[in-house]
N, CA, C and O of each residue as an XYZ file, in Angstrom:
360
protein
N      63.234    113.668    -91.178
C      63.614    112.692    -90.189
C      63.910    111.381    -90.905
O      63.041    110.753    -91.510
N      65.116    111.020    -90.811
C      65.519    109.785    -91.474
C      65.324    108.597    -90.542
O      65.637    108.667    -89.354
N      64.820    107.544    -91.076
C      64.714    106.297    -90.340
C      63.487    106.183    -89.455
O      63.164    105.080    -89.015
N      62.802    107.256    -89.181
C      61.600    107.209    -88.352
C      60.417    107.564    -89.240
O      60.398    108.606    -89.894
N      59.448    106.688    -89.247
C      58.281    106.906    -90.093
C      57.204    107.653    -89.318
O      57.120    107.554    -88.094
N      56.401    108.384    -90.031
C      55.346    109.189    -89.432
C      54.384    108.372    -88.557
O      54.070    108.818    -87.454
N      53.900    107.193    -88.994
C      52.979    106.432    -88.123
C      53.605    106.060    -86.786
O      52.898    105.998    -85.780
N      54.899    105.813    -86.746
C      55.554    105.450    -85.497
C      55.550    106.643    -84.534
O      55.357    106.463    -83.331
N      55.759    107.842    -85.046
C      55.721    109.033    -84.195
C      54.330    109.252    -83.611
O      54.192    109.636    -82.450
N      53.314    109.010    -84.410
C      51.941    109.162    -83.935
C      51.654    108.136    -82.841
O      51.005    108.455    -81.846
N      52.134    106.907    -83.020
C      51.927    105.865    -82.020
C      52.622    106.221    -80.704
O      52.047    106.027    -79.633
N      53.829    106.731    -80.771
C      54.559    107.112    -79.561
C      53.833    108.249    -78.847
O      53.714    108.234    -77.622
N      53.356    109.220    -79.591
C      52.607    110.337    -79.002
C      51.339    109.829    -78.318
O      50.987    110.289    -77.232
N      50.668    108.895    -78.947
C      49.447    108.324    -78.391
C      49.761    107.576    -77.092
O      49.028    107.705    -76.112
N      50.839    106.802    -77.080
C      51.219    106.059    -75.885
C      51.576    107.006    -74.733
O      51.217    106.750    -73.583
N      52.271    108.081    -75.038
C      52.600    109.060    -74.001
C      51.344    109.698    -73.423
O      51.268    109.957    -72.222
N      50.372    109.948    -74.269
C      49.106    110.532    -73.812
C      48.370    109.556    -72.891
O      47.816    109.966    -71.871
N      48.361    108.274    -73.246
C      47.695    107.261    -72.437
C      48.379    107.148    -71.066
O      47.706    107.098    -70.037
N      49.695    107.108    -71.058
C      50.431    107.011    -69.796
C      50.181    108.243    -68.929
O      50.060    108.129    -67.709
N      50.102    109.415    -69.548
C      49.824    110.648    -68.800
C      48.431    110.604    -68.179
O      48.254    111.026    -67.036
N      47.446    110.102    -68.910
C      46.087    110.015    -68.370
C      46.020    109.016    -67.222
O      45.327    109.258    -66.234
N      46.725    107.903    -67.338
C      46.763    106.925    -66.248
C      47.423    107.538    -65.011
O      46.960    107.336    -63.888
N      48.501    108.283    -65.227
C      49.179    108.946    -64.118
C      48.253    109.955    -63.444
O      48.250    110.056    -62.217
N      47.476    110.695    -64.211
C      46.521    111.649    -63.637
C      45.457    110.931    -62.809
O      45.088    111.391    -61.728
N      44.967    109.804    -63.321
C      43.939    109.049    -62.592
C      44.488    108.503    -61.280
O      43.798    108.537    -60.261
N      45.709    108.006    -61.290
C      46.328    107.494    -60.066
C      46.526    108.631    -59.061
O      46.323    108.441    -57.862
N      46.919    109.804    -59.542
C      47.096    110.953    -58.653
C      45.792    111.370    -57.988
O      45.775    111.697    -56.801
N      44.703    111.359    -58.745
C      43.397    111.727    -58.182
C      42.968    110.699    -57.135
O      42.471    111.070    -56.072
N      43.155    109.421    -57.427
C      42.797    108.382    -56.450
C      43.626    108.500    -55.178
O      43.117    108.293    -54.077
N      44.909    108.834    -55.335
C      45.780    108.976    -54.164
C      45.296    110.129    -53.290
O      45.239    109.993    -52.068
N      44.948    111.257    -53.898
C      44.444    112.394    -53.118
C      43.120    112.071    -52.445
O      42.868    112.501    -51.319
N      42.278    111.317    -53.129
C      40.986    110.927    -52.552
C      41.191    110.035    -51.329
O      40.536    110.217    -50.303
N      42.102    109.073    -51.444
C      42.371    108.173    -50.318
C      42.959    108.942    -49.142
O      42.610    108.673    -47.993
N      43.846    109.893    -49.413
C      44.421    110.695    -48.337
C      43.346    111.522    -47.637
O      43.355    111.652    -46.413
N      42.425    112.075    -48.413
C      41.339    112.856    -47.824
C      40.420    112.009    -46.963
O      39.999    112.430    -45.886
N      40.111    110.814    -47.445
C      39.253    109.910    -46.674
C      39.955    109.485    -45.388
O      39.331    109.409    -44.329
N      41.249    109.210    -45.482
C      42.000    108.814    -44.293
C      42.040    109.938    -43.268
O      41.943    109.690    -42.066
N      42.181    111.168    -43.736
C      42.215    112.308    -42.814
C      40.865    112.490    -42.130
O      40.808    112.734    -40.924
N      39.780    112.374    -42.888
C      38.454    112.520    -42.290
C      38.169    111.392    -41.301
O      37.579    111.624    -40.246
N      38.581    110.190    -41.634
C      38.380    109.057    -40.732
C      39.184    109.246    -39.449
O      38.700    108.957    -38.354
N      40.415    109.735    -39.594
C      41.248    109.972    -38.420
C      40.657    111.005    -37.487
O      40.710    110.846    -36.267
N      40.096    112.060    -38.046
C      39.477    113.084    -37.202
C      38.241    112.551    -36.490
O      38.019    112.841    -35.315
N      37.445    111.779    -37.201
C      36.248    111.206    -36.568
C      36.638    110.213    -35.480
O      36.007    110.159    -34.424
N      37.681    109.427    -35.741
C      38.140    108.464    -34.743
C      38.688    109.167    -33.504
O      38.434    108.739    -32.378
N      39.435    110.238    -33.712
C      39.963    110.998    -32.581
C      38.827    111.592    -31.738
O      38.883    111.573    -30.509
N      37.820    112.107    -32.397
C      36.667    112.638    -31.669
C      35.926    111.564    -30.881
O      35.505    111.788    -29.746
N      35.772    110.394    -31.501
C      35.082    109.291    -30.822
C      35.879    108.814    -29.609
O      35.301    108.513    -28.564
N      37.198    108.746    -29.746
C      38.040    108.354    -28.612
C      37.935    109.388    -27.494
O      37.889    109.033    -26.317
N      37.897    110.657    -27.862
C      37.766    111.715    -26.856
C      36.459    111.627    -26.095
O      36.439    111.729    -24.869
N      35.369    111.437    -26.819
C      34.064    111.315    -26.162
C      34.034    110.064    -25.285
O      33.534    110.098    -24.161
N      34.571    108.964    -25.807
C      34.615    107.725    -25.023
C      35.439    107.882    -23.757
O      35.072    107.362    -22.703
N      36.546    108.595    -23.858
C      37.395    108.807    -22.685
C      36.682    109.667    -21.648
O      36.785    109.403    -20.450
N      35.973    110.673    -22.086
C      35.235    111.528    -21.143
C      34.141    110.726    -20.440
O      33.975    110.827    -19.224
N      33.397    109.932    -21.208
C      32.314    109.130    -20.615
C      32.890    108.116    -19.631
O      32.342    107.917    -18.547
N      33.993    107.477    -20.012
C      34.608    106.485    -19.125
C      35.145    107.141    -17.856
O      35.033    106.575    -16.769
N      35.715    108.308    -17.989
C      36.264    108.997    -16.819
C      35.162    109.416    -15.865
O      35.304    109.272    -14.650
N      34.069    109.933    -16.398
C      32.958    110.349    -15.541
C      32.324    109.128    -14.885
O      31.983    109.165    -13.702
N      32.164    108.036    -15.654
C      31.540    106.825    -15.101
C      32.415    106.187    -14.029
O      31.899    105.606    -13.074
N      33.737    106.289    -14.179
C      34.642    105.691    -13.202
C      34.874    106.607    -12.006
O      35.519    106.210    -11.036
N      34.361    107.808    -12.067
C      34.556    108.756    -10.980
C      35.993    109.240    -10.914
O      36.543    109.448     -9.833
N      36.589    109.414    -12.073
C      37.990    109.820    -12.130
C      38.154    111.261    -11.682
O      37.203    112.038    -11.602
N      39.402    111.575    -11.396
C      39.716    112.925    -10.945
C      39.702    113.898    -12.128
O      39.596    113.498    -13.287
N      39.810    115.147    -11.808
C      39.739    116.216    -12.794
C      40.777    116.163    -13.911
O      40.412    116.364    -15.069
N      42.066    115.900    -13.619
C      43.058    115.908    -14.692
C      42.782    114.906    -15.810
O      43.076    115.190    -16.971
N      42.228    113.747    -15.488
C      41.913    112.761    -16.512
C      40.768    113.252    -17.391
O      40.813    113.124    -18.615
N      39.760    113.805    -16.768
C      38.636    114.342    -17.535
C      39.096    115.532    -18.368
O      38.667    115.695    -19.510
N      39.960    116.358    -17.803
C      40.481    117.518    -18.521
C      41.295    117.080    -19.741
O      41.169    117.679    -20.808
N      42.124    116.048    -19.599
C      42.930    115.595    -20.735
C      42.047    115.014    -21.842
O      42.334    115.199    -23.025
N      40.987    114.319    -21.467
C      40.058    113.797    -22.468
C      39.339    114.931    -23.187
O      39.110    114.861    -24.394
N      38.990    115.959    -22.454
C      38.341    117.123    -23.071
C      39.294    117.830    -24.020
O      38.879    118.302    -25.078
N      40.572    117.906    -23.650
C      41.563    118.500    -24.548
C      41.691    117.710    -25.847
O      41.803    118.300    -26.922
N      41.676    116.387    -25.759
C      41.758    115.552    -26.949
C      40.575    115.792    -27.871
O      40.735    115.893    -29.087
N      39.401    115.882    -27.293
C      38.206    116.147    -28.094
C      38.257    117.553    -28.694
O      37.880    117.746    -29.850
N      38.713    118.519    -27.929
C      38.837    119.880    -28.456
C      39.853    119.970    -29.569
O      39.658    120.716    -30.528
N      40.941    119.217    -29.459
C      41.959    119.195    -30.514
C      41.379    118.643    -31.810
O      41.630    119.192    -32.883
N      40.614    117.576    -31.723
C      39.986    116.997    -32.916
C      39.006    117.980    -33.547
O      38.954    118.113    -34.769
N      38.238    118.662    -32.720
C      37.280    119.637    -33.243
C      37.994    120.813    -33.899
O      37.551    121.315    -34.932
N      39.102    121.252    -33.299
C      39.856    122.368    -33.893
C      40.439    121.985    -35.243
O      40.434    122.793    -36.172
N      40.935    120.780    -35.361
C      41.449    120.326    -36.654
C      40.341    120.259    -37.694
O      40.548    120.634    -38.847
N      39.185    119.791    -37.301
C      38.058    119.693    -38.224
C      37.603    121.075    -38.670
O      37.341    121.283    -39.855
N      37.504    122.018    -37.746
C      37.075    123.366    -38.111
C      38.099    124.052    -38.993
O      37.736    124.764    -39.929
N      39.372    123.847    -38.705
C      40.418    124.470    -39.523
C      40.386    123.922    -40.940
O      40.554    124.684    -41.892
N      40.174    122.626    -41.106
C      40.150    122.051    -42.451
C      38.911    122.505    -43.219
O      38.955    122.605    -44.445
N      37.817    122.779    -42.528
C      36.626    123.240    -43.239
C      36.712    124.728    -43.579
O      36.103    125.165    -44.555
N      37.452    125.512    -42.800
C      37.579    126.945    -43.080
C      38.573    127.230    -44.195
O      38.397    128.180    -44.958
N      39.604    126.422    -44.293
C      40.650    126.649    -45.283
C      40.795    125.442    -46.191
O      41.749    124.678    -46.050
N      39.858    125.254    -47.127
C      39.970    124.095    -48.009
C      41.161    124.229    -48.951
O      41.495    125.323    -49.405
N      41.786    123.103    -49.230
C      42.923    123.122    -50.162
C      42.406    123.157    -51.585
O      41.407    122.522    -51.922
N      43.100    123.903    -52.400
C      42.712    123.989    -53.818
C      43.753    123.292    -54.654
O      44.957    123.442    -54.443
N      43.265    122.527    -55.607
C      44.190    121.807    -56.490
C      44.502    122.630    -57.716
O      45.265    122.190    -58.577
């Protein structure tokens, strides 16, 4: 190899390795944040469902309102059970 010295090649290889490790760390953090956001969303959906059911019963609402709140809570529970039964593998 003309014009390129051995120490320079080693330095470039080292820099590429460092950038690759930083990219891996950012990818892991991104997946962690997405997982936390998904778990928070499911818990929030469940809390809204329970709150809606309690509010509907306390207000003496008709059946369709209580039924829709129960559906929302059931949907959140189904999503939670599905995610626990089929974990994603990296």
